[in-house]
TILUMVEX-83288 format. One line per field, with one value per residue: x negated, y, z of N, C-alpha, C, O in turn. Coordinates in Angstrom, 1 decimal. Each point is the difference from the previous one (the first is absolute). Example, Ala and Ser with C-alpha at 12.3 -4.5 7.8 and 13.67 -1.06 7.14 Angstrom:
<atoms>
n_c1: c(-13.2  1.4);
n_c2: c(-5.7  1.1);
n_c3: c(7.8  -1.4);
ca_c1: c(0.9  -0.9);
ca_c2: c(1.2  1.1);
ca_c3: c(0.0  0.0);
c_c1: c(-0.9  0.8);
c_c2: c(1.2  1.1);
c_c3: c(0.0  0.8);
o_c1: c(-1.0  -0.5);
o_c2: c(0.0  1.1);
o_c3: c(0.7  0.1);
</atoms>
This chain:
<atoms>
n_c1: c(-15.3  -1.4  0.9  0.8  0.4  0.6  -0.5  2.3  -0.3  -0.4  2.1  -1.3  1.1  0.5  -2.2  0.8  1.3  -2.2  1.1  -2.0  1.2  -1.9  1.4  -1.5  -0.4  -0.5  0.5  -2.0  2.0  -0.5  0.0  2.1  -0.8  0.6  1.6  -0.2  1.2  -0.8  2.2  -1.0  2.1  -0.5  0.3  -1.8  -0.8  1.5  -2.2  0.6  -0.1  -1.6  -0.1  -1.5  -1.6  -1.6  1.1  -1.8  0.2  1.6  -0.6  1.9  -1.2  0.3  -1.7  -1.7  -0.6  -0.4  -1.9  1.3  -2.2  1.3  -1.3  0.9  -1.9  0.9  0.5  -2.1  -0.3  1.3  -0.8  2.1  -1.4  2.1  -1.7  1.8  1.5  -1.6  1.1  -1.2  1.4  1.4  0.6  -1.4  1.1  -2.1  0.9  -1.2  -0.7  -1.1  -0.7  -0.1  0.7  -2.3  1.3  -0.1  0.3  1.0  0.8  1.3  0.6  1.8  -0.6  -0.6  2.1  -1.3  1.9  -1.2  1.6  0.5);
n_c2: c(73.6  1.6  -1.5  2.0  -1.4  2.0  0.2  0.1  0.2  2.2  -0.6  1.9  -0.9  2.1  -0.3  0.3  -1.9  0.0  -1.5  0.9  -0.5  -1.2  -0.1  -1.2  1.0  -2.2  -0.1  0.9  -1.0  -2.2  -0.3  -0.7  1.6  -0.4  0.1  1.6  -0.1  2.1  -0.4  1.7  0.2  -0.6  -2.1  0.9  -1.1  -0.9  0.5  -2.2  -1.6  -0.2  -1.5  0.1  -0.5  1.7  1.2  0.1  1.0  0.3  1.6  -0.1  1.8  0.3  -1.4  1.4  -2.1  0.5  0.6  -1.5  0.3  -1.0  -1.5  -0.5  -0.2  -0.3  1.9  0.3  -0.1  1.6  0.2  0.6  -0.3  0.1  0.9  -0.3  -1.5  0.4  1.8  0.7  -1.1  1.8  -2.1  0.7  -1.8  0.9  -1.7  -0.5  0.0  -0.8  0.1  -1.4  0.7  0.1  1.8  -0.2  -2.1  1.2  -0.2  -0.1  0.7  -1.3  -1.3  1.1  -0.2  1.8  -0.9  1.9  -1.3  2.0);
n_c3: c(37.0  0.6  1.4  -0.7  1.7  -0.9  2.2  -0.3  -2.2  0.1  0.5  0.3  1.8  -0.1  -0.3  -2.1  -0.3  -0.4  -1.2  0.1  -1.9  0.6  -1.8  1.2  -2.0  0.1  2.2  -0.3  0.2  0.2  -2.2  -0.5  -1.3  2.1  -1.5  1.5  -1.9  0.2  -0.7  0.9  0.6  -2.1  0.6  1.0  -1.8  1.5  0.4  -0.4  -1.6  1.5  -1.7  1.7  -1.5  0.2  -1.6  -1.3  2.0  -1.5  1.5  -1.2  -0.5  -2.2  -0.5  0.0  0.2  -2.1  -0.8  -0.9  -0.1  -1.6  1.0  -1.9  1.2  2.0  1.1  0.6  2.2  -1.0  2.0  -0.4  1.8  -0.7  1.2  1.3  -0.9  -1.6  0.8  1.8  1.3  0.2  -0.5  -1.7  0.6  0.3  -1.1  1.8  -2.2  1.8  -2.2  1.7  -2.0  0.1  0.4  2.3  -0.7  -1.6  2.1  -1.8  2.0  0.1  1.8  1.9  -0.8  0.3  0.9  0.2  0.9  -1.0);
ca_c1: c(0.3  0.6  1.3  0.4  1.4  0.4  1.4  0.2  0.3  1.4  0.4  0.1  0.1  -1.3  -0.2  0.2  -1.1  0.1  -1.1  -0.3  -0.8  -0.5  -0.5  -1.0  -0.3  -0.9  -1.4  -0.5  0.6  -0.7  -1.2  0.4  0.4  1.4  0.4  1.2  -0.1  1.3  0.0  1.2  0.3  -0.8  -1.3  -0.9  0.0  -1.0  -0.2  0.7  -0.7  -0.7  -0.5  -0.9  0.2  -0.3  0.9  -0.3  1.1  -0.2  1.3  0.1  0.2  1.4  0.7  -0.7  0.9  1.4  0.0  -0.9  -0.2  -0.5  0.0  0.1  -0.7  0.5  1.2  -0.3  0.8  -0.5  1.1  -0.1  1.1  0.1  0.9  0.1  0.0  0.4  0.4  -1.2  -0.5  0.7  -0.9  -0.1  -1.1  -0.6  -0.9  -1.3  -1.0  -1.3  -1.1  -0.9  -1.4  -0.1  0.6  1.0  1.3  1.1  1.3  1.1  1.4  0.9  0.4  1.3  0.4  0.3  0.6  0.3  0.9  -0.1);
ca_c2: c(1.4  0.2  0.6  0.4  0.3  0.6  -0.1  0.5  1.4  0.3  1.2  -0.2  1.3  0.4  -0.8  -1.4  -0.8  -0.8  -0.9  -0.2  -1.2  -0.1  -1.4  0.0  -1.2  0.1  0.2  -0.5  1.0  0.2  0.9  1.3  1.1  0.3  1.3  0.7  1.4  0.5  1.2  0.8  0.8  1.2  -0.1  -1.1  -1.3  0.1  -1.2  -0.1  -0.9  -1.1  -1.1  -0.8  -1.4  -0.4  0.6  1.4  0.9  1.5  0.7  1.5  0.6  0.3  -1.2  -0.7  -0.2  -0.3  -1.0  -1.1  -0.9  -1.3  -0.9  -1.4  -0.6  -1.3  0.3  1.0  1.2  1.1  0.6  1.3  0.3  1.5  0.4  1.5  0.7  1.4  0.4  0.2  -1.3  -0.3  -0.2  -1.3  -0.7  -1.0  -0.9  0.2  -1.0  0.4  -0.9  0.8  0.1  1.2  -0.2  -1.1  0.3  0.5  -0.4  0.7  -0.4  0.9  1.0  -0.1  1.3  0.2  1.3  0.3  1.2  0.7);
ca_c3: c(0.3  1.3  0.0  1.3  0.0  1.3  0.5  1.3  0.1  0.3  0.7  1.5  0.7  0.7  1.2  -0.3  -0.5  -1.2  -0.2  -1.5  -0.3  -1.3  -0.4  -1.0  -0.7  -1.1  0.3  1.3  0.9  1.2  -0.1  -0.5  0.9  -0.3  0.6  -0.3  -0.3  -0.2  -0.8  0.2  -1.2  -0.2  0.6  -0.5  0.7  1.1  0.8  1.2  0.8  -0.7  0.9  -0.7  0.1  1.4  0.9  0.4  -0.5  -0.1  -0.2  -0.1  1.3  0.1  0.3  1.1  1.2  -0.4  -1.1  0.2  -1.1  0.3  -1.1  0.2  -1.1  -0.3  -0.8  -1.0  0.2  0.8  0.6  0.7  0.9  0.1  1.1  0.3  -1.3  -0.1  -1.4  -0.9  -0.4  -1.2  -1.1  -0.6  0.6  -1.0  0.4  -0.7  0.3  -0.7  0.2  0.8  -0.6  -0.7  -1.2  0.0  -0.5  0.9  -0.4  0.6  -0.1  -0.7  0.9  0.7  0.6  1.4  0.2  1.4  0.1  1.3);
c_c1: c(0.7  1.3  0.4  1.5  0.4  1.5  0.1  0.3  1.5  0.2  0.1  0.0  -1.4  0.0  0.2  -1.3  0.3  -1.3  -0.1  -0.9  -0.5  -0.5  -0.9  -0.1  -1.0  -1.5  -0.4  0.4  -0.9  -1.2  0.4  0.1  1.5  0.4  1.4  -0.3  1.4  0.0  1.4  0.3  -0.8  -1.4  -0.8  0.2  -1.1  -0.1  0.8  -0.7  -0.7  -0.5  -0.9  0.3  -0.2  0.9  -0.3  1.0  -0.4  1.4  -0.2  0.3  1.5  0.8  -0.6  0.9  1.4  0.1  -1.1  -0.1  -0.5  0.0  0.0  -0.7  0.5  1.3  -0.2  0.9  -0.6  1.3  -0.3  1.2  0.0  1.0  0.0  0.0  0.5  0.4  -1.2  -0.7  0.7  -0.9  0.2  -1.3  -0.5  -1.0  -1.3  -1.0  -1.3  -1.0  -1.1  -1.5  0.0  0.6  1.1  1.4  1.0  1.3  1.1  1.3  0.8  0.6  1.4  0.4  0.3  0.6  0.4  0.9  -0.1  1.3);
c_c2: c(0.1  0.8  0.3  0.4  0.5  -0.3  0.7  1.5  0.3  1.4  -0.2  1.4  0.3  -0.7  -1.5  -0.7  -0.7  -0.9  -0.3  -1.3  0.0  -1.4  0.1  -1.4  0.2  0.3  -0.6  1.0  0.3  0.9  1.4  1.0  0.3  1.3  0.5  1.5  0.5  1.3  0.6  0.8  1.2  0.0  -1.2  -1.2  0.1  -1.3  0.1  -0.9  -1.1  -1.0  -0.9  -1.5  -0.5  0.6  1.4  0.9  1.5  0.6  1.5  0.6  0.2  -1.2  -0.7  -0.1  -0.3  -1.1  -1.1  -0.9  -1.3  -0.9  -1.4  -0.7  -1.3  0.1  1.0  1.2  1.0  0.8  1.4  0.2  1.5  0.3  1.5  0.8  1.4  0.4  0.2  -1.3  -0.5  0.0  -1.3  -0.6  -1.1  -0.9  0.0  -1.1  0.4  -1.1  0.8  0.0  1.3  -0.2  -1.1  0.4  0.4  -0.4  0.7  -0.7  1.0  1.1  -0.3  1.3  -0.1  1.4  0.1  1.2  0.6  0.1);
c_c3: c(1.4  -0.1  1.5  0.0  1.4  0.3  1.3  0.1  0.3  0.6  1.5  0.6  0.7  1.3  -0.2  -0.5  -1.3  -0.1  -1.5  -0.1  -1.4  -0.2  -1.1  -0.7  -1.1  0.3  1.3  1.1  1.2  -0.1  -0.3  1.2  -0.4  0.7  -0.5  -0.3  -0.2  -0.8  0.2  -1.2  -0.1  0.6  -0.6  0.9  1.1  0.7  1.3  1.0  -0.9  1.0  -0.9  0.1  1.4  1.1  0.6  -0.7  0.0  -0.3  -0.3  1.3  0.2  0.5  1.2  1.2  -0.3  -1.0  0.4  -1.2  0.5  -1.2  0.4  -1.2  -0.4  -0.9  -1.1  0.1  0.9  0.4  0.5  0.9  0.3  1.1  0.1  -1.3  0.0  -1.5  -1.0  -0.4  -1.3  -1.2  -0.7  0.5  -1.0  0.7  -0.8  0.4  -0.8  0.4  0.7  -0.5  -0.7  -1.4  -0.1  -0.5  1.0  -0.6  0.8  -0.2  -0.7  1.0  0.6  0.7  1.4  0.2  1.5  0.1  1.4  0.8);
o_c1: c(0.9  0.1  -0.3  0.4  -0.1  0.8  -1.0  0.3  0.7  -0.9  0.7  -0.5  -0.7  1.0  -0.3  -1.1  1.2  -1.0  0.9  -0.9  0.7  -0.9  0.3  0.1  -0.2  -0.8  0.8  -0.8  -0.1  -0.5  -0.8  0.4  0.3  -0.6  0.6  -0.7  1.0  -1.1  1.0  -0.9  -0.1  -0.7  0.5  0.4  -1.1  1.0  0.1  -0.3  0.5  -0.1  0.3  0.9  0.6  -0.1  0.8  0.3  -1.0  0.8  -0.9  0.7  0.5  1.2  0.6  0.7  0.8  0.9  -1.0  1.0  -0.8  0.6  -0.4  0.6  -0.2  0.2  0.9  0.5  -0.9  0.9  -1.1  1.1  -1.0  1.2  -0.8  -0.8  0.9  -0.3  0.1  -0.9  -0.3  -0.7  0.8  -1.0  0.8  -0.8  0.1  0.0  0.0  -0.1  -0.4  -0.9  1.1  -0.3  0.4  0.4  -0.1  0.2  -0.2  0.2  -0.5  0.5  0.8  -0.9  0.8  -0.7  0.7  -0.4  -0.3  0.1);
o_c2: c(-0.7  1.0  -0.8  0.8  -0.8  -0.2  0.2  0.5  -1.0  0.8  -1.0  1.0  -0.9  -0.1  -0.7  0.6  -0.3  0.4  -0.5  -0.2  0.6  -0.5  0.6  -1.0  1.1  0.2  -0.7  0.9  1.2  0.6  0.9  -0.4  0.3  0.5  -0.6  0.6  -0.8  0.7  -0.5  0.3  0.8  1.0  -0.8  0.0  0.4  -0.8  1.0  0.4  -0.3  0.3  -0.4  -0.4  -1.0  -0.3  0.5  -0.1  0.4  -0.5  0.6  -0.6  -0.1  0.2  -1.0  1.0  -0.4  -0.8  0.3  -0.4  -0.1  0.4  -0.4  -0.1  -0.4  -0.8  0.3  0.5  -0.3  0.2  0.3  0.2  0.5  -0.3  0.7  1.0  0.4  -0.8  -0.3  0.0  -1.0  1.0  -0.9  0.6  -0.8  0.4  0.3  -0.5  0.5  -0.5  1.0  -0.4  0.5  -0.9  -0.3  1.2  -0.4  -0.1  0.4  -0.6  1.1  1.0  -0.7  0.6  -0.9  1.0  -0.9  1.1  -0.7  0.5);
o_c3: c(0.2  -0.7  0.9  -0.8  1.0  -1.0  0.7  1.1  0.0  0.0  0.4  -0.6  0.3  0.7  1.0  0.0  -0.3  0.5  -0.6  0.9  -0.9  0.8  -1.1  0.7  -0.4  -0.9  0.7  0.3  0.4  1.0  0.1  1.1  -1.2  0.9  -0.9  0.8  -0.1  0.0  -0.3  -0.8  1.0  0.0  -0.7  1.2  -0.3  0.1  0.7  1.2  -1.0  1.2  -1.1  0.8  0.5  1.1  0.8  -1.2  0.7  -0.8  0.5  0.8  1.2  0.4  0.5  0.4  0.8  0.0  0.5  -0.5  0.9  -1.0  1.1  -1.1  -1.2  -0.9  -0.7  -1.0  0.8  -0.8  0.4  -0.5  0.5  -0.1  -0.5  -0.1  0.8  -0.9  -1.2  -0.8  -0.6  -0.3  0.6  0.0  -0.5  0.8  -1.3  1.2  -1.1  1.1  -0.6  0.8  -0.4  -0.8  -1.1  0.1  1.2  -1.3  1.2  -1.0  -0.3  -0.5  -0.7  0.6  0.5  -0.4  0.5  -0.4  1.0  1.0);
</atoms>
């Protein structure tokens, strides 16, 4: 069973930076599409950024140019560097993994809170 454990959330002032990390275990990490989703209070969970096993990335328009997703297949980790944070980035951030085949299994971490104060 794949397990995802996030770390690195917290409270930061607007304009500041945070780095989220997700450690994966229990699967062939290098083939997974990995990503970060976020859910703000009263809103639906939304894609923030994804990265394929080969390193191709995709970002939500709202975070392009400010957030960077990366992965280390040797360490089974995926990171999200968040710069120039805004109050609207406040959300619970969830690590996500998906086996990249039709109907492939999906896995979620428990989430880590990011709060950006104005």
